C-alpha angles and dihedrals in degrees: 000000000000090000089055090052091052091049091051090048092055090048090048093056092048092053098037088239120195103164139024106277121185093262092056092044090052092048090050092050095044092051094042093048093045092052093046093050090049088055089056103266119139118251092248094048091046092051091050094048093045094048088054093047091050090052091049092049093048093046095049094040114026088180111066090212089059090053090057094046087057098037097133094050091045092053090049094044113126092222089055092048091047090065109105 
């Protein structure tokens, strides 16, 4: 998941991102779901968890660039970990 975040950060800088547009949301979800499935989670469970994580990330950091500045704290956030 952290690799996905780094990829999104690079994309963010290239596009002067300030918010979470549909492209960045899709990238987040694709990377999250892919990682969760690789870890043995079903597709449906991975989608549910990743939808939740995206909502948490967007709520805590309305600007995508802020989410990446606080990536470590976001990944350790209890609300993010509560997504199942």
